[in-house]
C-alpha positions in Angstrom: -12.1 -6.3 -29.3 -15.3 -8.0 -28.1 -18.1 -8.6 -30.5 -20.9 -8.7 -27.9 -22.0 -5.4 -26.4 -22.1 -6.6 -22.8 -18.6 -8.1 -23.0 -17.3 -4.8 -24.6 -18.8 -2.9 -21.6 -17.2 -5.5 -19.2 -13.8 -4.9 -20.9 -14.1 -1.2 -20.4 -15.0 -1.7 -16.7 -12.1 -4.0 -16.2 -9.7 -1.4 -17.6 -11.1 1.2 -15.1 -10.8 -1.2 -12.2 -7.3 -2.3 -13.2 -6.2 1.4 -13.3 -7.7 2.1 -9.8 -6.1 -1.0 -8.3 -2.8 -0.2 -9.9 -2.9 3.3 -8.5 -3.8 2.1 -5.0 -1.0 -0.5 -5.0 1.4 2.2 -6.2 0.4 4.5 -3.5 0.9 1.8 -0.9 4.4 1.0 -2.2 5.2 4.7 -2.3 4.1 5.2 1.3 6.2 2.2 2.4 9.2 3.6 0.7 8.7 7.0 2.3 8.5 5.3 5.7 11.8 3.4 5.0 13.4 6.7 4.0 12.2 8.5 7.1 13.5 5.7 9.3 16.9 5.7 7.7 16.9 9.5 7.9 16.8 9.2 11.7 14.0 11.7 12.4 11.6 9.9 14.7 8.7 12.3 14.3 8.6 12.1 10.5 9.1 8.3 10.7 6.1 8.0 13.0 3.9 10.1 10.7 5.1 8.1 7.7 4.4 4.8 9.6 0.8 5.9 10.3 0.1 6.7 6.7 1.9 3.6 5.4 -0.1 1.3 7.8 -3.3 3.0 6.7 -2.7 2.4 3.1 -1.6 -1.2 3.7 -4.8 -1.8 5.6 -6.9 -0.2 2.9 -5.2 -2.4 0.2 -6.0 -5.5 2.3 -9.6 -4.4 2.8 -10.0 -4.0 -1.0 -8.3 -7.4 -1.5 -5.5 -5.9 -3.5 -3.1 -7.8 -1.3 -3.7 -10.8 1.0 -4.5 -10.0 4.7 -1.5 -12.0 5.8 0.8 -10.1 3.5 -0.6 -6.9 5.0 0.0 -8.1 8.5 3.6 -9.1 7.6 4.3 -5.7 6.1 2.9 -3.9 9.1 4.9 -6.1 11.5 8.1 -5.4 9.6 7.4 -1.7 9.6 6.7 -1.6 13.4 9.9 -3.6 14.0 11.9 -1.0 12.0 10.2 1.8 13.8 10.9 0.3 17.2 14.5 -0.4 16.3 15.0 3.2 15.2 13.5 4.5 18.4 15.8 2.4 20.5 18.9 3.8 18.9 
């Protein structure tokens, strides 16, 4: 534990921020998994809805700098390729 009051406050703030970031990343991963499940399920309507929410959460994570913007672009590109491949079947 920190001896200085300001560093103790900073440590508490870091804990809160870490919890928020972890929750946001977890939500992003969950939405991507839901999209993958919808695509493999074969239902194009649910896959498209899951795609929209997954892209939204990936963009939000990139905006908050939880992931790098290039990683976000790569994830979105991969998801759109999967969606298009599923629609063409």
